[in-house]
TILO-998728 format. One line per 5 residues: number of its first residue (from 1); for each residue z, x, y of N, C-alpha, C. Coordinates in Angstrom, 2 decimals, always signed. Layout:
N
NUM> Z X Y Z X Y Z X Y; ... .
//
This chain:
225
1> +58.32 -53.46 +0.26 +57.40 -53.14 -0.82 +57.20 -51.64 -1.00; +57.35 -51.16 -2.19 +57.33 -49.75 -2.41 +55.91 -49.27 -2.36; +55.68 -48.21 -1.72 +54.39 -47.58 -1.57 +53.99 -47.02 -2.91; +52.67 -47.17 -3.20 +52.14 -46.66 -4.44 +51.29 -45.46 -4.11; +51.56 -44.36 -4.78 +50.77 -43.10 -4.51 +49.69 -42.95 -5.59 .
6> +48.50 -42.93 -5.22 +47.34 -42.80 -6.04 +46.69 -41.42 -5.95; +46.68 -40.75 -7.03 +46.14 -39.35 -7.00 +44.72 -39.28 -7.62; +43.85 -38.98 -6.78 +42.47 -38.96 -7.31 +42.23 -37.65 -8.08; +41.36 -37.85 -9.02 +41.08 -36.59 -9.94 +40.42 -35.49 -9.07; +40.73 -34.37 -9.36 +40.17 -33.13 -8.78 +39.09 -32.50 -9.42 .
11> +37.94 -32.52 -8.85 +36.70 -31.88 -9.44 +36.51 -30.63 -8.83; +36.38 -29.66 -9.70 +36.02 -28.37 -9.25 +34.60 -27.97 -9.73; +33.80 -27.66 -8.74 +32.39 -27.30 -8.95 +32.22 -25.84 -8.96; +31.54 -25.33 -9.97 +31.34 -23.80 -9.98 +29.97 -23.53 -9.54; +29.94 -22.88 -8.32 +28.63 -22.41 -7.78 +28.43 -20.97 -7.94 .
16> +29.13 -20.37 -8.89 +29.04 -18.95 -9.19 +27.64 -18.42 -9.34; +26.81 -19.15 -10.08 +25.37 -18.58 -10.36 +24.64 -18.59 -8.95; +24.79 -19.63 -8.17 +24.07 -19.69 -6.94 +24.63 -18.64 -5.94; +25.92 -18.51 -5.98 +26.57 -17.56 -5.16 +26.09 -16.09 -5.54; +25.92 -15.89 -6.91 +25.54 -14.57 -7.34 +24.10 -14.31 -6.77 .
21> +23.20 -15.25 -6.86 +21.84 -15.15 -6.40 +21.86 -14.80 -4.86; +22.74 -15.60 -4.22 +22.78 -15.45 -2.74 +23.26 -14.00 -2.34; +24.27 -13.59 -3.07 +24.85 -12.22 -2.81 +23.80 -11.11 -3.22; +23.05 -11.52 -4.18 +22.06 -10.46 -4.62 +20.85 -10.39 -3.59; +20.52 -11.51 -2.99 +19.65 -11.55 -1.85 +20.09 -10.72 -0.74 .
26> +21.39 -10.99 -0.28 +21.87 -10.25 +0.77 +21.85 -8.72 +0.54; +22.30 -8.43 -0.71 +22.34 -7.05 -1.05 +20.95 -6.41 -1.04; +20.01 -7.24 -1.55 +18.65 -6.63 -1.48 +18.09 -6.41 -0.16; +18.37 -7.36 +0.83 +17.84 -7.15 +2.23 +18.56 -5.93 +2.81; +19.87 -5.72 +2.61 +20.56 -4.53 +3.02 +20.00 -3.20 +2.45 .
31> +19.67 -3.32 +1.19 +19.17 -2.04 +0.53 +17.73 -1.69 +0.81; +16.96 -2.64 +1.38 +15.55 -2.30 +1.62 +15.36 -1.31 +2.68; +14.54 -0.28 +2.24 +14.22 +0.82 +3.20 +12.96 +0.48 +3.90; +12.64 +1.27 +5.00 +11.50 +1.03 +5.75 +10.23 +1.24 +4.80; +10.30 +2.22 +3.93 +9.21 +2.42 +3.11 +9.00 +1.31 +2.17 .
36> +10.00 +0.67 +1.68 +9.84 -0.54 +0.77 +9.25 -1.69 +1.49; +9.74 -1.89 +2.76 +9.14 -2.92 +3.53 +7.67 -2.81 +3.80; +7.27 -1.57 +4.13 +5.79 -1.23 +4.28 +5.05 -1.48 +2.99; +5.62 -1.07 +1.90 +5.04 -1.19 +0.50 +4.76 -2.62 +0.23; +5.84 -3.51 +0.44 +5.69 -4.95 +0.22 +4.61 -5.55 +1.08 .
41> +4.65 -5.14 +2.40 +3.65 -5.68 +3.34 +2.28 -5.37 +2.96; +1.92 -4.15 +2.53 +0.62 -3.91 +2.15 +0.22 -4.41 +0.78; +1.28 -4.68 -0.03 +0.97 -5.28 -1.35 +0.49 -6.71 -1.07; +1.18 -7.48 -0.19 +0.80 -8.82 +0.14 -0.60 -8.85 +0.79; -0.92 -7.98 +1.67 -2.19 -7.90 +2.25 -3.24 -7.61 +1.16 .
46> -3.01 -6.72 +0.19 -3.89 -6.37 -0.81 -4.26 -7.58 -1.68; -3.23 -8.48 -2.02 -3.46 -9.65 -2.73 -4.24 -10.65 -2.01; -4.06 -10.86 -0.66 -4.83 -11.70 +0.20 -6.31 -11.22 +0.29; -6.49 -9.97 +0.42 -7.90 -9.42 +0.45 -8.57 -9.65 -0.97; -7.87 -9.45 -2.02 -8.30 -9.71 -3.37 -8.79 -11.10 -3.56 .
51> -7.96 -12.07 -3.15 -8.35 -13.45 -3.17 -9.67 -13.75 -2.37; -9.88 -13.01 -1.32 -11.06 -13.20 -0.44 -12.22 -12.44 -0.85; -12.04 -11.62 -2.05 -13.07 -10.87 -2.57 -13.56 -9.81 -1.47; -12.51 -9.24 -0.81 -12.87 -8.27 +0.33 -12.48 -6.86 -0.26; -13.38 -5.92 +0.09 -13.22 -4.61 -0.32 -11.88 -3.91 +0.15 .
56> -11.33 -4.49 +1.21 -10.05 -3.98 +1.75 -8.86 -4.04 +0.80; -9.14 -4.82 -0.29 -8.16 -4.91 -1.35 -7.70 -3.55 -1.84; -8.60 -2.56 -1.79 -8.33 -1.25 -2.28 -7.60 -0.31 -1.32; -8.08 -0.14 -0.17 -7.24 +0.75 +0.78 -5.81 +0.18 +1.06; -5.65 -1.20 +1.13 -4.35 -1.66 +1.33 -3.47 -1.42 +0.05 .
61> -4.18 -1.53 -1.12 -3.50 -1.33 -2.37 -3.05 +0.19 -2.56; -3.91 +1.05 -2.09 -3.62 +2.53 -2.14 -2.40 +2.85 -1.33; -2.22 +2.15 -0.22 -0.99 +2.42 +0.63 +0.28 +1.92 -0.12; +0.18 +0.71 -0.59 +1.32 +0.15 -1.27 +1.67 +0.89 -2.58; +0.71 +1.16 -3.43 +0.99 +1.81 -4.70 +1.42 +3.29 -4.51 .
66> +0.83 +3.96 -3.45 +1.27 +5.30 -3.18 +2.70 +5.43 -2.77; +3.16 +4.43 -2.03 +4.56 +4.40 -1.58 +5.50 +4.17 -2.70; +5.06 +3.15 -3.59 +5.88 +2.77 -4.76 +5.97 +3.96 -5.71; +4.94 +4.77 -5.81 +5.01 +5.89 -6.80 +6.13 +6.83 -6.28; +6.17 +7.07 -4.93 +7.21 +7.95 -4.39 +8.54 +7.28 -4.56 .
71> +8.77 +5.99 -4.20 +10.10 +5.41 -4.22 +10.60 +5.30 -5.60; +9.80 +4.84 -6.57 +10.27 +4.53 -7.91 +10.57 +5.74 -8.75; +9.94 +6.98 -8.34 +10.15 +8.18 -9.11 +11.31 +8.96 -8.40; +11.81 +8.49 -7.28 +12.91 +9.18 -6.60 +14.23 +9.17 -7.51; +14.95 +10.16 -7.40 +16.18 +10.35 -8.21 +17.14 +9.14 -8.05 .
76> +17.07 +8.42 -6.93 +18.04 +7.25 -6.67 +17.63 +6.11 -7.62; +16.31 +5.90 -7.84 +15.98 +4.82 -8.63 +15.74 +5.15 -10.12; +15.04 +6.24 -10.35 +14.71 +6.73 -11.72 +13.98 +5.62 -12.57; +13.06 +4.95 -11.94 +12.20 +4.02 -12.58 +10.88 +4.67 -12.94; +10.88 +5.58 -13.81 +9.67 +6.41 -14.05 +8.54 +5.63 -14.67 .
81> +8.82 +4.70 -15.63 +7.79 +3.91 -16.14 +6.98 +3.06 -15.12; +7.81 +2.44 -14.18 +7.23 +1.67 -13.14 +6.41 +2.61 -12.20; +6.94 +3.82 -11.90 +6.22 +4.67 -11.16 +4.97 +5.18 -11.75; +4.92 +5.33 -13.08 +3.66 +5.73 -13.72 +2.62 +4.58 -13.63; +3.14 +3.31 -13.73 +2.18 +2.13 -13.62 +1.67 +2.08 -12.29 .
86> +2.42 +2.39 -11.21 +1.85 +2.36 -9.93 +0.96 +3.42 -9.64; +1.08 +4.59 -10.35 +0.16 +5.69 -10.27 -1.19 +5.32 -10.82; -1.08 +4.53 -12.00 -2.23 +3.94 -12.59 -3.00 +3.03 -11.63; -2.28 +2.11 -10.91 -2.78 +1.31 -10.02 -3.48 +2.04 -8.85; -2.89 +3.16 -8.42 -3.44 +3.99 -7.39 -4.84 +4.56 -7.81 .
91> -4.88 +5.04 -9.12 -6.14 +5.65 -9.59 -7.21 +4.55 -9.79; -6.78 +3.39 -10.31 -7.75 +2.30 -10.50 -8.29 +1.73 -9.14; -7.41 +1.83 -8.08 -7.80 +1.42 -6.84 -8.89 +2.32 -6.21; -8.74 +3.61 -6.45 -9.81 +4.60 -6.08 -11.07 +4.33 -6.86; -10.94 +4.10 -8.17 -12.08 +3.80 -8.93 -12.84 +2.52 -8.59 .
96> -12.02 +1.52 -8.26 -12.50 +0.13 -7.84 -13.16 +0.27 -6.63; -12.62 +1.00 -5.66 -13.18 +1.11 -4.33 -14.59 +1.76 -4.40; -14.66 +2.86 -5.17 -16.03 +3.42 -5.43 -16.91 +2.60 -6.03; -16.47 +1.82 -7.12 -17.35 +0.95 -7.91 -17.87 -0.17 -7.17; -17.02 -0.74 -6.36 -17.50 -1.90 -5.54 -18.56 -1.53 -4.48 .
101> -18.31 -0.28 -3.84 -19.16 +0.10 -2.71 -20.25 +1.14 -3.12; -20.50 +1.24 -4.40 -21.52 +2.25 -4.88 -22.93 +1.84 -4.38; -23.74 +2.93 -4.32 -25.14 +2.67 -3.91 -26.04 +2.71 -5.09; -26.99 +1.84 -5.07 -28.09 +1.82 -6.11 -29.32 +2.03 -5.40; -30.05 +3.04 -5.67 -31.28 +3.38 -5.05 -31.01 +3.81 -3.59 .
106> -31.72 +3.22 -2.64 -31.55 +3.57 -1.20 -30.76 +2.46 -0.45; -30.49 +1.35 -1.14 -29.73 +0.28 -0.43 -28.40 +0.07 -1.19; -27.45 -0.30 -0.33 -26.06 -0.51 -0.93 -26.01 -1.88 -1.55; -25.57 -1.93 -2.79 -25.45 -3.18 -3.53 -24.12 -3.33 -4.02; -23.42 -4.39 -3.63 -22.06 -4.66 -4.12 -22.07 -5.31 -5.46 .
111> -21.20 -4.99 -6.29 -21.04 -5.60 -7.68 -20.58 -6.96 -7.52; -21.32 -7.94 -8.04 -21.08 -9.37 -7.91 -19.92 -9.75 -8.86; -19.19 -10.83 -8.47 -18.19 -11.47 -9.40 -18.97 -12.05 -10.62; -18.45 -11.78 -11.81 -19.12 -12.25 -13.02 -18.00 -12.57 -14.09; -18.37 -13.24 -15.13 -17.45 -13.43 -16.31 -17.67 -12.29 -17.31 .
116> -16.56 -12.13 -17.96 -16.52 -10.96 -18.92 -17.29 -11.32 -20.19; -18.11 -10.41 -20.68 -18.78 -10.52 -21.89 -17.72 -10.30 -23.05; -18.11 -10.64 -24.33 -17.20 -10.52 -25.35 -16.66 -9.02 -25.53; -17.61 -8.01 -25.35 -17.30 -6.73 -25.51 -16.27 -6.28 -24.42; -16.48 -6.69 -23.22 -15.61 -6.39 -22.04 -14.20 -6.93 -22.24 .
121> -14.14 -8.18 -22.66 -12.84 -8.77 -23.06 -12.10 -8.13 -24.17; -12.92 -7.63 -25.10 -12.30 -6.95 -26.28 -11.69 -5.68 -25.80; -12.36 -4.97 -24.89 -11.77 -3.71 -24.39 -10.52 -3.99 -23.58; -10.51 -5.02 -22.83 -9.33 -5.46 -22.00 -8.23 -5.82 -22.87; -8.51 -6.62 -23.88 -7.35 -6.95 -24.85 -6.79 -5.65 -25.58 .
126> -7.80 -4.77 -25.90 -7.36 -3.51 -26.55 -6.47 -2.70 -25.62; -6.80 -2.65 -24.36 -6.04 -1.94 -23.35 -4.53 -2.57 -23.32; -4.49 -3.91 -23.35 -3.23 -4.49 -23.31 -2.36 -4.30 -24.54; -3.00 -4.38 -25.80 -2.26 -4.21 -27.02 -1.82 -2.81 -27.13; -2.77 -1.83 -27.02 -2.40 -0.46 -27.23 -1.52 +0.01 -26.15 .
131> -1.71 -0.50 -24.94 -0.85 -0.08 -23.79 +0.58 -0.60 -24.03; +0.70 -1.75 -24.59 +2.07 -2.38 -24.88 +2.79 -1.42 -25.97; +2.06 -0.99 -26.94 +2.70 -0.17 -28.00 +3.09 +1.18 -27.40; +2.22 +1.71 -26.54 +2.56 +2.96 -25.96 +3.80 +2.90 -25.04; +3.77 +1.92 -24.16 +4.88 +1.69 -23.25 +6.17 +1.45 -24.01 .
136> +6.05 +0.65 -25.02 +7.28 +0.38 -25.77 +7.80 +1.66 -26.44; +6.91 +2.47 -26.97 +7.36 +3.68 -27.63 +8.01 +4.60 -26.62; +7.38 +4.76 -25.38 +7.96 +5.67 -24.43 +9.24 +5.18 -23.90; +9.35 +3.89 -23.65 +10.60 +3.32 -23.04 +11.66 +3.32 -24.01; +11.37 +3.11 -25.27 +12.45 +3.11 -26.32 +13.01 +4.50 -26.62 .
141> +12.18 +5.52 -26.57 +12.53 +6.84 -27.00 +12.81 +7.86 -25.91; +12.25 +7.58 -24.68 +12.40 +8.55 -23.60 +12.96 +7.95 -22.30; +13.58 +6.84 -22.36 +14.25 +6.14 -21.22 +15.42 +5.41 -21.66; +16.23 +5.00 -20.68 +17.40 +4.17 -20.95 +17.05 +2.72 -20.63; +15.87 +2.22 -20.85 +15.40 +0.86 -20.58 +16.16 -0.01 -21.63 .
146> +16.71 -1.19 -21.09 +17.33 -2.20 -21.90 +16.37 -3.36 -22.37; +15.15 -3.20 -21.77 +14.21 -4.31 -22.18 +12.80 -3.67 -22.42; +12.73 -2.76 -23.35 +11.45 -2.04 -23.46 +10.24 -2.93 -23.95; +10.55 -3.97 -24.73 +9.49 -4.86 -25.19 +8.84 -5.58 -24.04; +9.71 -6.24 -23.21 +9.16 -7.03 -22.15 +8.68 -6.14 -21.01 .
151> +9.32 -5.00 -20.72 +8.74 -4.09 -19.66 +7.49 -3.54 -20.09; +7.26 -3.25 -21.41 +5.96 -2.67 -21.86 +4.87 -3.78 -21.80; +5.29 -5.05 -22.17 +4.20 -6.10 -22.04 +3.70 -6.35 -20.66; +4.67 -6.36 -19.71 +4.27 -6.60 -18.36 +3.36 -5.51 -17.81; +3.77 -4.27 -18.16 +2.93 -3.08 -17.69 +1.56 -3.15 -18.34 .
156> +1.46 -3.37 -19.63 +0.22 -3.28 -20.41 -0.75 -4.40 -19.96; -0.33 -5.60 -19.81 -1.15 -6.63 -19.38 -1.69 -6.48 -17.96; -0.79 -5.91 -17.17 -1.22 -5.56 -15.75 -2.24 -4.51 -15.68; -2.14 -3.46 -16.58 -3.19 -2.42 -16.62 -4.51 -3.03 -17.10; -4.53 -3.98 -18.07 -5.73 -4.55 -18.52 -6.39 -5.35 -17.41 .
161> -5.58 -6.11 -16.56 -5.93 -6.93 -15.57 -6.57 -6.13 -14.45; -5.99 -4.96 -14.14 -6.51 -4.11 -13.10 -7.87 -3.60 -13.51; -8.09 -3.25 -14.77 -9.30 -2.76 -15.23 -10.43 -3.74 -15.00; -10.13 -5.06 -15.36 -11.13 -6.16 -15.21 -11.29 -6.34 -13.61; -10.32 -6.16 -12.83 -10.48 -6.41 -11.41 -11.46 -5.39 -10.83 .
166> -11.32 -4.07 -11.36 -12.22 -3.00 -10.87 -13.63 -3.34 -11.13; -13.90 -4.09 -12.28 -15.27 -4.47 -12.60 -15.56 -5.84 -12.07; -14.76 -6.46 -11.30 -14.93 -7.80 -10.58 -15.25 -8.82 -11.61; -14.38 -8.91 -12.63 -14.46 -9.94 -13.61 -13.53 -10.98 -13.36; -13.93 -12.22 -13.53 -13.11 -13.41 -13.26 -11.79 -13.46 -14.06 .
171> -11.84 -13.00 -15.30 -10.71 -13.02 -16.11 -9.53 -12.06 -15.78; -9.77 -11.14 -14.88 -8.69 -10.31 -14.39 -7.43 -11.15 -13.97; -7.79 -12.29 -13.41 -6.70 -13.11 -12.84 -5.73 -13.67 -13.92; -6.41 -13.93 -15.04 -5.61 -14.42 -16.18 -4.71 -13.48 -16.77; -5.14 -12.23 -16.95 -4.22 -11.16 -17.39 -3.21 -10.79 -16.45 .
176> -3.62 -10.74 -15.18 -2.58 -10.43 -14.11 -1.53 -11.49 -14.02; -1.93 -12.72 -14.14 -0.86 -13.83 -14.02 -0.01 -13.94 -15.32; -0.59 -13.53 -16.42 +0.25 -13.41 -17.61 +1.32 -12.37 -17.42; +0.96 -11.29 -16.89 +1.89 -10.22 -16.50 +2.89 -10.70 -15.52; +2.49 -11.44 -14.42 +3.40 -11.96 -13.43 +4.37 -13.00 -13.95 .
181> +3.85 -13.89 -14.83 +4.68 -14.95 -15.50 +5.79 -14.35 -16.25; +5.63 -13.29 -17.02 +6.63 -12.65 -17.79 +7.52 -11.79 -16.83; +6.99 -11.23 -15.88 +7.79 -10.43 -14.89 +8.84 -11.20 -14.06; +8.49 -12.42 -13.74 +9.47 -13.20 -12.85 +10.84 -13.35 -13.53; +10.94 -13.89 -14.74 +12.33 -13.96 -15.27 +12.89 -12.60 -15.47 .
186> +12.05 -11.58 -15.90 +12.60 -10.19 -16.12 +13.26 -9.69 -14.81; +12.63 -9.85 -13.72 +13.04 -9.43 -12.46 +14.36 -10.07 -12.04; +14.39 -11.39 -12.31 +15.69 -12.19 -12.06 +16.83 -11.63 -12.99; +16.47 -11.31 -14.20 +17.41 -10.75 -15.07 +17.98 -9.38 -14.58; +17.04 -8.67 -14.08 +17.48 -7.32 -13.54 +18.16 -7.47 -12.15 .
191> +18.33 -8.68 -11.62 +18.93 -8.91 -10.27 +17.99 -8.29 -9.13; +16.67 -8.21 -9.39 +15.71 -7.81 -8.38 +15.18 -9.01 -7.71; +15.96 -9.77 -7.05 +15.66 -11.07 -6.51 +14.53 -10.99 -5.48; +14.45 -10.04 -4.52 +13.49 -10.02 -3.63 +12.09 -9.71 -4.19; +12.03 -8.84 -5.17 +10.84 -8.45 -5.84 +10.37 -9.69 -6.70 .
196> +11.23 -10.41 -7.30 +10.89 -11.63 -8.12 +10.33 -12.66 -7.27; +10.80 -12.84 -5.97 +10.18 -13.86 -5.05 +8.87 -13.41 -4.65; +8.61 -12.11 -4.42 +7.26 -11.50 -4.12 +6.33 -11.87 -5.33; +6.86 -11.63 -6.58 +6.02 -11.88 -7.73 +5.60 -13.30 -7.83; +6.58 -14.25 -7.56 +6.21 -15.67 -7.50 +5.06 -15.90 -6.56 .
201> +5.25 -15.35 -5.34 +4.04 -15.50 -4.31 +2.83 -14.99 -4.85; +2.82 -13.78 -5.54 +1.61 -13.17 -6.20 +1.07 -14.13 -7.22; +1.94 -14.78 -7.96 +1.58 -15.66 -9.04 +0.77 -16.84 -8.48; +1.34 -17.40 -7.42 +0.68 -18.57 -6.75 -0.69 -18.19 -6.24; -0.79 -17.06 -5.54 -2.02 -16.59 -5.01 -3.02 -16.43 -6.09 .
206> -2.64 -15.79 -7.19 -3.49 -15.50 -8.26 -4.16 -16.75 -8.89; -3.38 -17.85 -8.90 -3.89 -19.09 -9.43 -5.09 -19.58 -8.58; -4.86 -19.54 -7.30 -5.90 -20.02 -6.37 -7.11 -19.04 -6.38; -6.80 -17.68 -6.57 -7.84 -16.73 -6.62 -8.78 -16.85 -7.91; -8.10 -17.25 -8.99 -8.83 -17.49 -10.25 -9.92 -18.55 -9.95 .
211> -9.50 -19.66 -9.42 -10.47 -20.77 -9.28 -11.52 -20.37 -8.20; -11.17 -19.69 -7.25 -12.16 -19.19 -6.21 -13.18 -18.27 -6.87; -12.70 -17.30 -7.62 -13.57 -16.39 -8.25 -14.45 -17.07 -9.29; -13.84 -17.99 -10.04 -14.62 -18.80 -11.11 -15.80 -19.53 -10.44; -15.55 -20.20 -9.26 -16.60 -20.88 -8.64 -17.77 -19.98 -8.22 .
216> -17.38 -18.80 -7.65 -18.40 -17.83 -7.17 -19.11 -17.29 -8.50; -18.34 -17.02 -9.59 -19.00 -16.45 -10.81 -19.93 -17.49 -11.40; -19.74 -18.74 -11.37 -20.65 -19.77 -11.79 -21.85 -19.81 -10.81; -21.57 -19.72 -9.54 -22.73 -19.65 -8.63 -23.63 -18.49 -8.88; -23.07 -17.28 -9.09 -23.87 -16.12 -9.47 -24.68 -16.36 -10.65 .
221> -24.04 -16.98 -11.69 -24.79 -17.28 -12.99 -25.93 -18.12 -12.73; -25.77 -19.17 -11.92 -26.86 -20.04 -11.60 -28.01 -19.34 -10.92; -27.72 -18.37 -10.06 -28.74 -17.67 -9.27 -29.57 -16.78 -10.26; -28.91 -16.28 -11.27 -29.63 -15.45 -12.22 -30.45 -16.15 -13.31; -30.15 -17.49 -13.46 -30.69 -18.33 -14.51 -32.26 -18.60 -14.21 .
//
């Protein structure tokens, strides 16, 4: 009896997108400097303290943003817009630290978590809208950015969120997470995989932080009623 040869179809799977992400992760790990690792470490600590409503959010944030200002403005990276944003974070951290720990009269009184009044939210939204326009103009005309609209939006909403955070307003988490949500795909697009995973972590932390702050804000309102 003659043998019958059966040739099964050959399926070729293309894993190039996953391989590209994997190679990007490896490259990111290799390119990380000691300063970058320290900056990421203190950034994570700052978010954890922020969730716990602990004033240590500011000294840890100062370390992280101070390092990022130096790294991003270095000639190797030339990310001047991001360096400027981190400089803003640094200044707002100093302001927030003083604001949280300020003294009223002879006793120290910490500013309580509260909800934003209409005027406060109006200012925050104005910061976001005007900041977006300013960042877009600067990135379009004075940089080689390929995504000025998205870059500007992420930076502007983050600025508004940081301003509300300094005043200990619950809504800061909404603006910060809008910024994070847009930043995640942008960072993947830019092949900054490690930073994008850090941003996902910050996004998740911010969700829990919002509900934690909202609960305390409602409790503070009931005490004043």
